[in-house]
TORBA-612173 format. One record per residue: residue number from 1; residue in three letters; x, y, z of N, C-alpha, C, O in turn. Coordinates in steps of 0.2 Angstrom, whole numbers. Each point is the difference from the previous one (the first is absolute). Example, Ala and Ser with C-alpha at 12.3 -4.5 7.8 and 13.67 -1.06 7.14 Angstrom:
REM TORBA-612173
<rec 1,'ALA',<66,-28,39>,<-4,6,0>,<4,6,0>,<5,-1,3>> <rec 2,'SER',<-7,6,-7>,<4,6,1>,<-4,5,3>,<3,6,1>> 
This chain:
REM TORBA-612173
<rec 1,'MET',<5,-6,1>,<-3,7,-3>,<3,5,1>,<4,1,4>> <rec 2,'PRO',<-5,3,-7>,<2,7,-2>,<1,3,6>,<-4,-3,4>> <rec 3,'LEU',<9,8,-1>,<0,6,6>,<-6,3,0>,<-3,0,5>> <rec 4,'ASP',<-1,3,-10>,<-3,5,-2>,<-7,-1,-1>,<-4,5,-1>> <rec 5,'ALA',<4,-12,1>,<-8,-2,-1>,<-5,0,8>,<2,-3,5>> <rec 6,'PRO',<-7,5,-6>,<-5,1,7>,<0,-7,2>,<-1,-5,-4>> <rec 7,'ALA',<1,6,11>,<-2,-5,4>,<-7,-4,-1>,<-4,4,-2>> <rec 8,'PRO',<3,-9,2>,<-7,-3,-1>,<-5,3,6>,<2,1,6>> <rec 9,'LEU',<-8,0,-7>,<-4,1,4>,<-5,-4,1>,<-4,-2,-4>> <rec 10,'TYR',<4,-1,14>,<-4,-3,2>,<-7,-1,-5>,<-1,2,-6>> <rec 11,'GLN',<-4,-8,10>,<-6,0,-6>,<-6,-3,7>,<2,1,6>> <rec 12,'GLY',<-5,-3,-7>,<-6,-2,1>,<0,2,10>,<0,6,2>> <rec 13,'GLU',<-1,-12,1>,<-1,3,9>,<5,3,1>,<-1,6,0>> <rec 14,'ARG',<7,-7,0>,<6,2,0>,<-3,9,0>,<0,3,5>> <rec 15,'LEU',<-1,-1,-13>,<1,6,-2>,<-4,5,4>,<1,6,1>> <rec 16,'ARG',<-8,-12,1>,<-4,3,4>,<-1,4,6>,<-4,5,1>> <rec 17,'ASP',<9,-10,3>,<2,-1,7>,<3,7,0>,<-1,5,3>> <rec 18,'LEU',<7,-6,-8>,<6,6,1>,<-6,8,-2>,<3,5,1>> <rec 19,'ILE',<-8,-5,-3>,<-3,7,-3>,<-4,1,5>,<-2,6,0>> <rec 20,'LEU',<-2,-11,7>,<0,1,6>,<4,2,5>,<-2,3,6>> <rec 21,'CYS',<8,-5,-7>,<6,3,5>,<-1,8,1>,<1,2,6>> <rec 22,'TYR',<-3,2,-11>,<2,7,1>,<-9,2,-1>,<-1,6,-2>> <rec 23,'ALA',<-3,-10,4>,<-5,3,-1>,<-3,0,5>,<-5,-4,1>> <rec 24,'GLY',<6,9,3>,<-4,3,6>,<0,-6,4>,<5,-4,0>> <rec 25,'PRO',<-11,5,5>,<-2,-6,3>,<-1,-6,-2>,<-3,-4,4>> <rec 26,'TRP',<5,1,-9>,<0,-8,-4>,<5,-2,0>,<1,-5,-3>> <rec 27,'ALA',<4,7,6>,<8,-2,1>,<1,-5,4>,<5,-3,1>> <rec 28,'PHE',<-11,3,3>,<0,-6,6>,<-3,-7,-2>,<1,-5,4>> <rec 29,'LEU',<-3,6,-11>,<-3,-7,-4>,<4,-4,-2>,<0,-6,-1>> <rec 30,'PRO',<5,10,1>,<7,-4,-3>,<4,-4,4>,<2,-5,0>> <rec 31,'TYR',<-1,12,5>,<2,-1,8>,<-1,-8,5>,<4,-2,4>> <rec 32,'LEU',<-11,0,-8>,<-3,-5,7>,<-2,-4,-5>,<-4,-4,1>> <rec 33,'ARG',<7,6,-6>,<-2,-7,-5>,<7,-3,-3>,<-1,-6,-1>> <rec 34,'CYS',<7,7,0>,<7,-1,-2>,<3,3,4>,<3,5,0>> <rec 35,'ARG',<-5,-10,6>,<8,1,6>,<6,-3,-2>,<5,1,4>> <rec 36,'GLU',<-5,-6,-11>,<7,-5,-1>,<2,3,-5>,<4,-3,-4>> <rec 37,'ASP',<-6,10,2>,<6,1,-5>,<2,6,1>,<-4,5,-3>> <rec 38,'GLU',<8,-2,5>,<6,4,4>,<-1,7,-5>,<-3,5,2>> <rec 39,'GLU',<4,-7,-7>,<2,7,-4>,<-10,3,-1>,<-1,7,0>> <rec 40,'LEU',<-4,-10,-1>,<-8,3,2>,<0,3,6>,<-1,6,2>> <rec 41,'LEU',<3,-11,2>,<0,2,8>,<4,7,1>,<-3,4,4>> <rec 42,'TRP',<8,-2,-6>,<2,8,-1>,<-3,6,-1>,<0,5,3>> <rec 43,'HIS',<-3,-9,-10>,<-3,5,-4>,<-7,6,2>,<-2,6,0>> <rec 44,'SER',<-2,-15,4>,<-6,3,3>,<3,3,8>,<-2,5,2>> <rec 45,'ARG',<6,-9,2>,<3,6,4>,<1,7,0>,<-3,4,3>> <rec 46,'GLN',<8,-3,-8>,<0,6,-4>,<-7,5,-1>,<-2,6,3>> <rec 47,'GLY',<-3,-10,-8>,<-6,2,-2>,<-4,2,7>,<-4,6,0>> <rec 48,'VAL',<4,-11,4>,<-4,3,8>,<3,5,3>,<-3,5,3>> <rec 49,'LEU',<9,-5,-3>,<1,8,3>,<0,6,-4>,<2,5,2>> <rec 50,'LEU',<-3,-6,-8>,<1,5,-3>,<-8,3,-2>,<-2,6,-1>> <rec 51,'ALA',<-1,-11,2>,<-9,0,3>,<-1,5,6>,<-3,6,0>> <rec 52,'PHE',<6,-7,5>,<0,0,5>,<2,9,1>,<-3,5,2>> <rec 53,'VAL',<10,-6,-5>,<1,10,0>,<-4,3,-3>,<-2,5,2>> <rec 54,'GLU',<0,-8,-9>,<-4,7,-4>,<-5,0,4>,<0,6,2>> <rec 55,'VAL',<-4,-10,1>,<-5,2,4>,<1,3,7>,<-6,1,3>> <rec 56,'ALA',<9,0,-1>,<5,4,8>,<-1,7,-3>,<-4,4,0>> <rec 57,'ILE',<10,-4,-4>,<-2,6,-2>,<-2,4,-4>,<1,6,0>> <rec 58,'GLY',<-3,-9,-7>,<-9,0,-1>,<-5,6,3>,<-2,5,-2>> <rec 59,'LEU',<2,-9,9>,<-5,0,5>,<0,6,4>,<-5,3,2>> <rec 60,'ALA',<13,-1,-2>,<5,5,4>,<-3,7,-5>,<-4,4,2>> <rec 61,'LEU',<7,-5,-7>,<-3,5,-6>,<-5,5,1>,<0,6,0>> <rec 62,'VAL',<-5,-12,-1>,<-8,1,0>,<1,2,7>,<3,5,-1>> <rec 63,'ILE',<-4,-6,5>,<0,4,8>,<3,5,-1>,<-2,3,5>> <rec 64,'MET',<7,0,-8>,<4,6,2>,<-2,2,-6>,<3,5,-3>> <rec 65,'GLY',<-9,-7,-1>,<-4,7,-4>,<-4,2,1>,<-3,5,-3>> <rec 66,'LEU',<1,-8,10>,<-5,2,3>,<2,9,4>,<-4,4,3>> <rec 67,'PHE',<9,-3,-3>,<3,6,2>,<-1,6,-4>,<2,-1,-6>> <rec 68,'PRO',<-4,6,8>,<1,8,-8>,<3,0,-3>,<0,-1,-6>> <rec 69,'MET',<6,3,10>,<5,1,-7>,<5,-5,-2>,<4,-1,-5>> <rec 70,'VAL',<-4,-3,10>,<6,-7,-1>,<-6,-5,-5>,<3,-3,-5>> <rec 71,'GLY',<-8,3,6>,<-5,-5,-4>,<0,1,-8>,<0,-5,-4>> <rec 72,'LEU',<0,12,2>,<2,0,-7>,<6,-3,-2>,<1,-2,-6>> <rec 73,'LEU',<4,3,9>,<7,0,-3>,<-2,-10,1>,<-1,-4,-5>> <rec 74,'THR',<0,2,10>,<0,-9,0>,<-5,-1,-6>,<3,-1,-5>> <rec 75,'VAL',<-10,3,6>,<-4,-2,-6>,<0,0,-6>,<-2,-4,-4>> <rec 76,'ARG',<5,11,2>,<0,0,-6>,<6,-1,-5>,<-1,1,-6>> <rec 77,'PHE',<8,-2,10>,<7,-2,0>,<2,-6,1>,<-1,-5,-4>> <rec 78,'LEU',<4,6,9>,<3,-6,6>,<-4,-7,-4>,<2,-3,-5>> <rec 79,'LEU',<-9,1,8>,<-3,-5,-2>,<1,-3,-7>,<4,-5,-1>> <rec 80,'PRO',<-6,7,-4>,<1,-2,-5>,<7,-2,-2>,<2,-4,-4>> <rec 81,'ILE',<0,8,8>,<8,-1,-3>,<3,-7,3>,<5,-3,-2>> <rec 82,'TRP',<-9,2,9>,<1,-7,3>,<-3,-6,-1>,<1,-6,2>> <rec 83,'LEU',<-7,9,-7>,<-3,-8,-3>,<3,-1,-7>,<2,-5,-2>> <rec 84,'LEU',<-1,11,-2>,<5,-4,-4>,<6,-2,1>,<2,-4,-4>> <rec 85,'TRP',<3,7,8>,<4,-5,4>,<2,-8,1>,<4,-5,0>> <rec 86,'CYS',<-11,7,1>,<-3,-7,5>,<-1,-7,-6>,<3,-6,0>> <rec 87,'LEU',<-9,9,-5>,<-1,-3,-8>,<7,-2,-4>,<2,-5,-3>> <rec 88,'GLY',<1,11,3>,<8,-3,-2>,<4,-4,3>,<3,-4,-4>> <rec 89,'ASN',<-3,3,9>,<5,-4,3>,<-3,-8,3>,<2,-4,3>> <rec 90,'SER',<-10,5,-6>,<-4,-6,1>,<1,-4,-8>,<0,-6,-1>> <rec 91,'VAL',<0,10,-6>,<1,-1,-6>,<7,-3,-2>,<1,-6,-3>> <rec 92,'THR',<5,10,7>,<6,-2,-2>,<2,-8,5>,<4,-4,-2>> <rec 93,'SER',<-10,5,8>,<4,-7,2>,<-3,-6,-2>,<2,-6,1>> <rec 94,'VAL',<-9,9,-4>,<-2,-7,-1>,<3,-3,-9>,<1,-6,-2>> <rec 95,'LEU',<0,12,-3>,<7,0,-4>,<5,-3,0>,<1,-4,-5>> <rec 96,'GLN',<3,5,12>,<5,-4,0>,<-1,-6,3>,<3,-5,-2>> <rec 97,'ALA',<-6,4,6>,<-3,-6,3>,<-2,-7,-7>,<2,-6,-1>> <rec 98,'CYS',<-6,8,-2>,<1,-5,-5>,<6,0,-5>,<0,-5,-4>> <rec 99,'LYS',<4,10,3>,<6,-4,-3>,<6,-3,7>,<6,0,0>> <rec 100,'GLY',<-9,-2,4>,<5,-4,5>,<3,5,4>,<6,-2,2>> <rec 101,'LYS',<-6,8,0>,<3,6,1>,<-2,1,7>,<-6,-1,1>> <rec 102,'ARG',<9,4,5>,<-2,0,5>,<1,11,1>,<5,2,2>> <rec 103,'HIS',<-11,2,-5>,<0,7,0>,<1,2,9>,<-5,-2,2>> <rec 104,'LYS',<8,3,1>,<1,4,6>,<-1,5,1>,<4,4,0>> <rec 105,'ILE',<-12,-1,2>,<-2,7,3>,<5,3,6>,<-1,-2,5>> <rec 106,'PRO',<6,7,-6>,<0,2,5>,<2,-1,7>,<5,-2,3>> <rec 107,'VAL',<-11,5,-2>,<-2,1,9>,<-3,-8,1>,<1,-3,5>> <rec 108,'ILE',<-5,0,-10>,<-4,-5,1>,<4,-7,2>,<0,-4,4>> <rec 109,'SER',<4,5,-10>,<5,-8,2>,<6,1,4>,<3,-5,0>> <rec 110,'GLN',<-2,9,4>,<4,1,5>,<-4,-3,6>,<2,-4,4>> <rec 111,'LEU',<-8,9,-4>,<-3,-3,6>,<-2,-7,-1>,<0,-5,5>> <rec 112,'MET',<-2,4,-10>,<-2,-9,-2>,<7,-4,2>,<-1,-5,4>> <rec 113,'ASP',<6,7,-5>,<6,-5,5>,<1,1,6>,<1,-4,4>> <rec 114,'TYR',<-2,10,-1>,<-1,2,6>,<-4,-4,5>,<1,-2,6>> <rec 115,'LEU',<-7,0,-10>,<-5,-3,4>,<0,-9,-2>,<-4,-4,2>> 
């Protein structure tokens, strides 16, 4: 196989499980079902932590949005940027996982290694 050839993508149930790993609360399904697969377990743990951090920071931004001056900044600018960052990380992680690679999200992967 030439070095510049793209890596084959996973198919079937494996692909479904890798997509579910980064689909928010659905990351628990591959975590509970595929306990013997170490790679899938790693991706599902990272997906669960990512979903938790997404919700926690998103909720904090919405609560900050209730205050008069700070609310305009958080709801109109920071919240959309945060949601786009989360979506970008999820899509990038799914694409890398389908190629058999581990995309380490900066703070999430360090927290996951600590736990």
